[in-house]
C-alpha positions as CSV (number, residue, x, y, z in Angstrom):
1,M,0.0,0.1,-0.1
2,I,1.0,3.5,-0.7
3,F,0.2,5.9,1.7
4,Q,-1.0,9.3,1.5
5,E,1.2,11.0,3.6
6,P,5.1,9.1,3.5
7,I,6.4,11.5,6.5
8,T,4.0,9.8,9.1
9,A,4.2,6.4,7.4
10,L,7.8,5.9,7.5
11,D,9.4,5.9,10.8
12,P,11.6,8.8,11.4
13,V,14.3,6.6,13.7
14,Y,15.5,4.5,11.0
15,T,16.8,5.2,7.6
16,V,14.9,4.4,4.1
17,G,17.3,1.8,3.4
18,Q,16.7,0.0,6.9
19,Q,12.9,0.3,6.4
20,I,12.9,-1.1,3.1
21,G,15.4,-3.9,3.8
22,E,13.4,-4.9,6.9
23,T,10.4,-5.0,4.7
24,V,12.1,-7.3,2.4
25,R,13.4,-9.6,4.9
26,R,10.4,-10.2,6.9
27,R,8.2,-11.0,3.5
28,H,11.7,-13.2,2.1
29,T,12.8,-15.4,5.0
30,G,16.1,-16.3,4.9
31,C,17.3,-12.9,3.3
32,N,20.4,-12.0,5.0
33,R,21.2,-8.1,5.8
34,K,23.4,-7.4,2.8
35,A,20.9,-9.0,0.3
36,A,18.1,-6.9,1.7
37,R,20.1,-3.9,1.1
38,A,21.1,-4.9,-2.2
39,R,17.5,-4.9,-3.1
40,A,16.5,-1.7,-1.4
41,F,18.9,-0.1,-3.7
42,E,17.9,-1.9,-6.8
43,L,14.1,-0.5,-5.7
44,L,15.4,3.0,-4.9
45,E,16.7,3.1,-8.7
46,L,13.8,1.5,-10.2
47,V,11.5,4.5,-8.5
48,R,14.5,6.5,-9.6
49,I,15.7,8.4,-6.8
50,P,19.0,10.3,-7.4
51,S,21.8,8.9,-5.8
52,A,20.3,6.0,-4.5
53,E,23.6,4.5,-2.7
54,R,23.7,7.3,-0.5
55,R,19.6,8.0,0.4
56,L,20.0,4.3,1.5
57,D,21.5,5.5,4.9
58,A,19.1,9.2,5.1
59,N,16.0,9.3,7.3
60,P,12.9,9.9,5.9
61,H,13.2,13.9,7.5
62,E,16.2,14.4,5.4
63,L,14.5,14.1,2.2
64,S,12.1,16.2,0.1
65,G,8.5,15.3,0.0
66,G,8.8,14.0,-3.7
67,L,11.7,11.9,-2.6
68,R,9.7,10.4,0.4
69,Q,6.8,9.5,-1.5
70,R,9.1,7.9,-4.2
71,A,10.6,5.8,-1.2
72,M,6.9,5.1,0.1
73,I,6.4,3.6,-3.5
74,A,9.8,1.8,-3.0
75,M,8.6,0.1,0.0
76,A,5.4,-0.8,-1.1
77,L,6.7,-2.7,-4.2
78,S,9.8,-4.6,-2.0
79,C,7.4,-7.4,-2.4
80,S,5.7,-7.1,-5.6
81,P,2.1,-6.9,-4.6
82,Q,-1.2,-7.4,-6.5
83,P,-3.0,-5.2,-6.5
84,Q,-1.4,-2.3,-5.5
85,L,-3.1,0.5,-3.6
86,A,-2.4,3.8,-3.5
87,D,-4.3,6.2,-1.1
88,E,-4.2,9.8,-2.4
89,P,-0.4,9.4,-2.9
90,T,-0.1,12.7,-4.3
91,T,-2.4,15.0,-2.1
92,A,0.7,16.3,-0.1
93,L,3.0,17.2,-3.2
94,D,3.0,20.2,-5.0
95,A,1.8,20.2,-8.7
96,T,5.3,19.7,-10.5
97,V,6.1,16.7,-8.2
98,Q,2.6,15.1,-8.5
99,V,2.9,15.2,-12.3
100,Q,6.3,13.5,-11.8
101,V,4.7,10.8,-9.1
102,L,1.9,10.1,-11.8
103,I,4.1,9.6,-14.6
104,L,6.5,7.2,-12.3
105,L,3.2,5.1,-11.4
106,R,1.8,4.9,-14.7
107,R,5.7,3.8,-15.9
108,L,5.7,1.0,-13.3
109,Q,2.5,-0.1,-13.9
110,R,3.7,-1.0,-17.8
111,E,7.1,-2.4,-16.4
112,L,6.0,-4.5,-13.8
113,D,2.4,-5.5,-15.2
114,M,0.9,-4.5,-12.0
115,W,-2.9,-3.5,-11.6
116,M,-3.2,-0.7,-9.3
117,I,-6.5,0.7,-7.0
118,F,-5.8,4.1,-6.8
119,V,-7.9,6.3,-4.2
120,T,-8.1,10.0,-5.1
121,H,-10.5,13.1,-4.6
122,D,-8.9,14.6,-7.8
123,L,-11.2,13.9,-11.0
124,G,-8.0,15.2,-12.8
125,V,-5.7,12.8,-11.5
126,A,-7.9,10.0,-12.5
127,A,-7.9,11.1,-15.7
128,E,-4.3,10.7,-15.8
129,V,-3.8,7.9,-13.9
130,A,-6.8,5.6,-14.2
131,D,-8.6,3.3,-17.0
132,R,-11.7,2.6,-15.5
133,I,-13.4,5.0,-12.6
134,A,-15.3,4.0,-9.6
135,V,-17.0,7.5,-8.6
136,M,-18.4,6.7,-4.7
137,Y,-21.0,8.8,-2.7
138,A,-21.3,8.4,1.2
139,G,-19.6,4.8,1.0
140,R,-21.8,3.6,-2.0
141,I,-20.5,2.9,-5.5
142,A,-22.5,5.5,-7.8
143,E,-21.0,5.2,-11.2
144,V,-18.4,2.7,-12.8
145,G,-16.9,2.6,-16.5
146,P,-14.0,3.9,-18.4
147,V,-12.5,6.7,-17.3
148,A,-13.0,8.5,-20.8
149,Q,-16.4,7.5,-21.0
150,V,-17.5,8.6,-17.5
151,L,-15.6,11.9,-17.5
152,A,-17.2,12.8,-20.9
153,N,-20.7,11.4,-20.5
154,P,-21.3,11.0,-16.8
155,L,-24.6,8.9,-16.0
156,H,-25.0,9.8,-12.2
157,P,-26.1,13.1,-11.2
158,Y,-23.1,13.0,-8.7
159,T,-20.6,12.4,-11.3
160,A,-22.0,14.9,-13.6
161,G,-21.9,17.5,-10.3
162,L,-18.5,16.7,-9.5
163,L,-17.3,17.7,-13.4
164,A,-19.3,20.7,-13.0
165,S,-17.6,22.0,-10.3
166,T,-14.5,23.3,-11.5
167,V,-12.9,26.5,-12.7
168,H,-12.1,24.9,-16.1
169,G,-14.1,26.7,-18.6
170,Q,-15.9,29.1,-16.3
171,R,-16.6,32.4,-17.1
172,R,-15.2,34.7,-14.8
173,D,-18.6,36.5,-14.4
174,Q,-20.5,33.3,-13.1
175,D,-20.5,31.4,-10.3
176,I,-19.4,27.7,-10.4
177,D,-22.3,25.4,-10.5
178,A,-21.5,23.6,-7.5
179,I,-23.6,20.8,-6.0
180,R,-25.5,22.3,-3.5
181,G,-25.8,21.4,0.3
182,S,-23.7,19.2,2.5
183,P,-22.8,15.6,2.5
184,P,-24.7,13.3,4.7
185,D,-24.0,12.1,7.9
186,M,-22.7,8.9,8.0
187,R,-24.0,7.7,11.2
188,R,-27.6,8.6,10.2
189,L,-27.9,8.0,6.6
190,S,-31.3,8.2,4.7
191,P,-33.0,5.1,3.8
192,G,-33.4,6.0,0.3
193,C,-30.7,7.4,-1.9
194,S,-27.9,9.1,-0.3
195,F,-27.5,11.6,-2.7
196,A,-31.2,12.6,-3.1
197,P,-31.2,15.5,-0.5
198,R,-28.8,17.3,-3.0
199,C,-29.9,16.2,-6.4
200,T,-31.7,18.3,-8.9
201,R,-33.3,15.2,-10.8
202,R,-34.8,13.7,-7.3
203,T,-37.8,12.3,-7.2
204,A,-40.1,10.8,-4.6
205,A,-39.0,7.6,-4.7
206,C,-35.4,8.4,-4.4
207,R,-35.9,9.6,-0.5
208,L,-37.3,5.8,0.0
209,T,-35.7,3.3,-2.2
210,V,-31.7,2.8,-2.4
211,P,-30.8,2.5,-6.1
212,E,-29.9,-0.9,-7.6
213,P,-27.2,-0.8,-9.8
214,H,-27.7,-0.7,-13.4
215,F,-26.0,-1.7,-16.5
216,L,-26.7,0.5,-19.6
217,A,-23.5,-0.7,-21.3
218,P,-20.8,-3.1,-21.2
219,G,-18.5,-2.2,-18.9
220,R,-21.0,1.1,-17.6
221,M,-22.8,1.0,-14.5
222,A,-24.8,3.8,-12.7
223,A,-26.8,3.3,-9.3
224,C,-29.9,5.7,-10.0
225,L,-33.3,6.0,-10.3
226,D,-33.6,8.2,-13.4
227,L,-31.9,6.5,-15.9
228,P,-32.7,4.9,-19.4
229,T,-33.8,1.5,-19.4
230,A,-30.9,-0.7,-17.9
231,T,-29.9,-4.0,-20.1
232,E,-28.9,-6.3,-17.5
């Protein structure tokens, strides 16, 4: 798993090399410290950390945010997991470093034949890194499909609202068409559709019935009562 904030995920009192090496040793029994360090060095080079030999002996606080995230990715890859879960790994990074990390993750996906579950609140990031996208609201999947289709032709009103809540292409003299209202209290979800109180397409049935998943095309799913006739 690639965590959101590497400075809290990495142990501050151990070097990067020690932490990656320990992960390798725990996963691969019989591996000695020298072999574990060699593997750690390979992983730092794989994620393109400059001066990898020197970075092995650095503590997390001695690295920049981007290098810490690369070290976190190296640790996550140390035991060749399938799948890889990335929990908003670019949230704490500035725009330039964010792009570099996204390019790195895409390259690693291709080179290692690795599939990844990428968690993000940024649709722009999803568009760059994902092949398929699942949009969630209040802990429920609202829509699923190929990323290009979902972003170009959203089926669920929540997805459409997310795409409208942006300044991209927005005139300066107009307000953003943001989703009105507030997210629901997860401790007391309504009996019907969780998005109904904020939805412009809601009907009386939406407040009473939790929408079932409907498949309108191969690979396209939306959980909404206001949809064309579904083909199951």
